[in-house]
C-alpha positions, 0 to 999 in steps of 0.5 A: 542128403546124409543117410539115416541108418542108426542114430544113438543120441541125446533125446530132449523132452518137449511135452508141449502139444501143438508145437507149430511151425511158427514156434519152431522157426518164427516168421521173421526168420523166413527171408532166406532160402538157404537150408543152413544158418537157421538152427541158431533161431530154432524155437527162438521165441521160447529159447531167448528172452526179449533182451536176446539172452537165453531162457534158462528154463527152455529145454534146449538151453540146458547143458544136458540137452544142448547136443540133443539129436532127438526130440520127444514131443507132445501131440500134433508136432509141426502144425500151422503154416507149411513152411519148409524152414521148420525142418531146415531149422531143426536139422541145422540145430542138429535134430535128426529125429522127432517122436510124437503121437502125431504130426501135421502132414506137410511137416511130416513129409518135409522131414523125410525130404530133409533127412530127418525121421519123424516117428509116430507112436501111441501115447503110452510109448511116448510116455516111456520115451519121455520119461527116459529123455528126462534123465538127461545126457547120460541117457541115450536112445538108439534109433535103428531105421533098418530094424525100425526099433527105438532102444531106450537107455534101459534097453527097452525096445519099441518098434515103430512103423515107417512107409517103405519108400520113405524108409528107402530114401532115408537109408540111401540119403535120397531127396527129390533131386537124388531120386531124379538123378538115380533116373539120369540114364533113363532120362538121357535115353528118353531125350535121345529117342525124343530128339531122333523122333522129333528133330524139329523140336 
Protein backbone atom coordinates (compact mmCIF):
# COMPACT_ATOMS: atom_id res chain seq x y z
CA UNK A 1 0.00 0.00 0.00
CA UNK A 2 1.27 3.48 -0.87
CA UNK A 3 2.37 5.65 2.04
CA UNK A 4 0.29 8.68 2.95
CA UNK A 5 2.49 11.44 4.37
CA UNK A 6 1.65 14.85 2.90
CA UNK A 7 -0.85 15.58 0.15
CA UNK A 8 -1.33 18.81 -1.75
CA UNK A 9 -4.20 18.61 -4.17
CA UNK A 10 -7.50 19.85 -5.53
CA UNK A 11 -10.48 19.44 -3.22
CA UNK A 12 -13.92 18.83 -4.69
CA UNK A 13 -16.94 20.21 -2.81
CA UNK A 14 -19.63 17.57 -2.31
CA UNK A 15 -22.03 19.05 0.27
CA UNK A 16 -24.67 16.31 0.01
CA UNK A 17 -25.47 14.51 3.25
CA UNK A 18 -25.82 10.73 3.52
CA UNK A 19 -23.73 9.87 0.46
CA UNK A 20 -24.00 6.11 0.78
CA UNK A 21 -21.88 3.31 -0.63
CA UNK A 22 -24.41 2.60 -3.39
CA UNK A 23 -24.04 6.19 -4.58
CA UNK A 24 -20.25 5.85 -4.44
CA UNK A 25 -20.27 2.58 -6.43
CA UNK A 26 -23.65 1.20 -7.58
CA UNK A 27 -24.37 -2.47 -6.92
CA UNK A 28 -24.17 -3.51 -10.57
CA UNK A 29 -20.40 -2.87 -10.48
CA UNK A 30 -19.71 -5.21 -7.54
CA UNK A 31 -18.98 -8.31 -9.62
CA UNK A 32 -15.23 -7.84 -9.48
CA UNK A 33 -12.87 -8.61 -6.60
CA UNK A 34 -10.12 -6.45 -8.11
CA UNK A 35 -9.31 -3.11 -6.50
CA UNK A 36 -8.53 -1.50 -9.84
CA UNK A 37 -10.82 -0.41 -12.67
CA UNK A 38 -13.67 0.84 -10.50
CA UNK A 39 -12.76 4.52 -10.64
CA UNK A 40 -14.52 5.07 -13.97
CA UNK A 41 -17.77 3.96 -12.30
CA UNK A 42 -17.39 5.94 -9.08
CA UNK A 43 -20.58 7.96 -8.45
CA UNK A 44 -21.92 6.48 -11.72
CA UNK A 45 -25.59 7.33 -11.17
CA UNK A 46 -24.78 10.98 -10.47
CA UNK A 47 -21.88 11.20 -12.88
CA UNK A 48 -23.51 9.85 -16.04
CA UNK A 49 -26.81 10.39 -17.84
CA UNK A 50 -29.01 7.47 -18.92
CA UNK A 51 -27.41 7.50 -22.38
CA UNK A 52 -23.92 7.13 -20.87
CA UNK A 53 -22.89 10.74 -21.46
CA UNK A 54 -21.41 12.76 -18.66
CA UNK A 55 -23.68 14.85 -16.46
CA UNK A 56 -22.07 18.30 -16.73
CA UNK A 57 -23.56 19.39 -13.40
CA UNK A 58 -21.78 16.71 -11.36
CA UNK A 59 -18.77 18.17 -9.59
CA UNK A 60 -16.18 15.58 -10.68
CA UNK A 61 -17.15 16.10 -14.34
CA UNK A 62 -16.24 19.77 -14.17
CA UNK A 63 -12.84 20.56 -15.66
CA UNK A 64 -11.51 22.14 -12.48
CA UNK A 65 -12.27 19.02 -10.41
CA UNK A 66 -11.38 16.15 -12.75
CA UNK A 67 -8.04 15.73 -10.99
CA UNK A 68 -9.43 16.12 -7.47
CA UNK A 69 -7.67 14.08 -4.78
CA UNK A 70 -9.72 15.35 -1.83
CA UNK A 71 -13.47 15.39 -1.25
CA UNK A 72 -15.05 17.80 1.22
CA UNK A 73 -18.38 16.15 1.94
CA UNK A 74 -21.63 16.54 3.83
CA UNK A 75 -22.48 14.59 6.97
CA UNK A 76 -22.57 10.78 7.25
CA UNK A 77 -20.35 9.95 4.27
CA UNK A 78 -20.10 6.26 3.33
CA UNK A 79 -23.29 5.09 5.01
CA UNK A 80 -25.33 2.17 3.67
CA UNK A 81 -24.11 -1.34 2.90
CA UNK A 82 -20.62 -2.33 3.98
CA UNK A 83 -19.05 -2.72 0.53
CA UNK A 84 -15.28 -2.42 0.37
CA UNK A 85 -15.70 -1.58 -3.31
CA UNK A 86 -16.62 1.97 -2.24
CA UNK A 87 -13.14 2.97 -1.04
CA UNK A 88 -11.67 0.92 -3.90
CA UNK A 89 -13.63 3.02 -6.41
CA UNK A 90 -12.65 6.32 -4.78
CA UNK A 91 -8.99 5.33 -4.57
CA UNK A 92 -8.97 4.15 -8.19
CA UNK A 93 -10.47 7.49 -9.26
CA UNK A 94 -7.58 9.22 -7.45
CA UNK A 95 -9.20 10.30 -4.19
CA UNK A 96 -6.76 10.11 -1.29
CA UNK A 97 -8.70 11.89 1.47
CA UNK A 98 -12.31 12.57 2.38
CA UNK A 99 -13.27 15.24 4.91
CA UNK A 100 -16.68 15.19 6.60
CA UNK A 101 -18.41 15.75 9.93
CA UNK A 102 -18.99 11.99 10.25
CA UNK A 103 -18.54 8.67 8.47
CA UNK A 104 -20.17 5.26 8.65
CA UNK A 105 -17.92 3.08 10.82
CA UNK A 106 -17.22 0.30 8.30
CA UNK A 107 -16.49 2.70 5.45
CA UNK A 108 -14.28 4.77 7.79
CA UNK A 109 -12.15 1.75 8.72
CA UNK A 110 -12.03 0.46 5.13
CA UNK A 111 -10.55 3.78 4.02
CA UNK A 112 -7.48 3.31 6.21
CA UNK A 113 -7.04 -0.26 4.95
CA UNK A 114 -6.95 1.06 1.39
CA UNK A 115 -4.52 3.94 1.88
CA UNK A 116 -7.13 6.69 2.09
CA UNK A 117 -7.44 9.21 4.92
CA UNK A 118 -10.93 10.02 6.27
CA UNK A 119 -10.91 13.17 8.42
CA UNK A 120 -13.67 14.12 10.86
CA UNK A 121 -14.12 17.81 11.65
CA UNK A 122 -16.86 19.95 13.20
CA UNK A 123 -19.31 21.65 10.84
CA UNK A 124 -17.81 25.12 11.20
CA UNK A 125 -14.45 23.86 9.93
CA UNK A 126 -16.12 21.86 7.16
CA UNK A 127 -17.78 25.11 6.10
CA UNK A 128 -14.36 26.79 5.80
CA UNK A 129 -12.97 23.92 3.72
CA UNK A 130 -16.11 23.68 1.59
CA UNK A 131 -15.85 27.37 0.73
CA UNK A 132 -12.17 26.95 -0.08
CA UNK A 133 -12.83 23.94 -2.30
CA UNK A 134 -15.42 25.89 -4.27
CA UNK A 135 -12.61 28.08 -5.64
CA UNK A 136 -11.69 25.32 -8.10
CA UNK A 137 -8.37 23.97 -9.33
CA UNK A 138 -6.35 27.06 -8.42
CA UNK A 139 -7.13 26.53 -4.74
CA UNK A 140 -5.14 23.58 -3.45
CA UNK A 141 -5.29 22.22 0.07
CA UNK A 142 -2.44 20.53 1.86
CA UNK A 143 -3.02 17.66 4.28
CA UNK A 144 -0.04 16.86 6.50
CA UNK A 145 -0.73 13.57 8.27
CA UNK A 146 2.36 13.67 10.47
CA UNK A 147 1.46 17.14 11.78
CA UNK A 148 -2.29 16.38 11.61
CA UNK A 149 -2.97 19.65 9.85
CA UNK A 150 -4.97 20.84 6.85
CA UNK A 151 -3.81 24.07 5.23
CA UNK A 152 -6.27 25.90 3.01
CA UNK A 153 -5.32 27.77 -0.15
CA UNK A 154 -5.39 30.96 1.93
CA UNK A 155 -2.96 29.55 4.49
CA UNK A 156 -5.49 28.87 7.26
CA UNK A 157 -4.43 25.84 9.32
CA UNK A 158 -6.98 23.39 10.71
CA UNK A 159 -5.90 20.65 13.11
CA UNK A 160 -7.49 17.22 13.03
CA UNK A 161 -7.42 14.09 15.20
CA UNK A 162 -6.56 10.60 13.98
CA UNK A 163 -6.11 7.30 15.77
CA UNK A 164 -2.39 6.74 16.47
CA UNK A 165 -2.31 3.18 15.14
CA UNK A 166 -4.21 4.06 11.96
CA UNK A 167 -1.92 7.05 11.46
CA UNK A 168 1.13 4.78 11.80
CA UNK A 169 -0.27 2.36 9.21
CA UNK A 170 -0.91 5.13 6.67
CA UNK A 171 2.47 6.77 7.21
CA UNK A 172 4.22 3.41 6.74
CA UNK A 173 1.93 2.18 3.95
CA UNK A 174 0.79 -0.86 5.91
CA UNK A 175 -2.44 -2.68 5.15
CA UNK A 176 -3.48 -5.87 6.97
CA UNK A 177 -1.12 -7.99 4.88
CA UNK A 178 1.73 -5.55 5.44
CA UNK A 179 1.16 -5.62 9.19
CA UNK A 180 1.29 -9.41 9.13
CA UNK A 181 4.48 -9.44 7.03
CA UNK A 182 6.11 -7.15 9.60
CA UNK A 183 5.77 -10.06 12.01
CA UNK A 184 7.23 -12.61 9.59
CA UNK A 185 10.32 -13.32 11.72
CA UNK A 186 8.24 -13.88 14.85
CA UNK A 187 5.84 -16.11 12.90
CA UNK A 188 8.74 -18.19 11.54
CA UNK A 189 10.18 -18.58 15.06
CA UNK A 190 6.81 -19.66 16.43
CA UNK A 191 6.31 -22.20 13.66
CA UNK A 192 9.80 -23.65 14.16
CA UNK A 193 9.27 -23.97 17.90
CA UNK A 194 5.81 -25.45 17.42
CA UNK A 195 7.14 -28.04 14.97
CA UNK A 196 9.86 -29.05 17.43
CA UNK A 197 7.45 -29.27 20.34
CA UNK A 198 4.79 -31.21 18.39
CA UNK A 199 6.57 -33.02 15.53
CA UNK A 200 3.53 -35.24 15.01
CA UNK A 201 1.34 -32.32 13.92
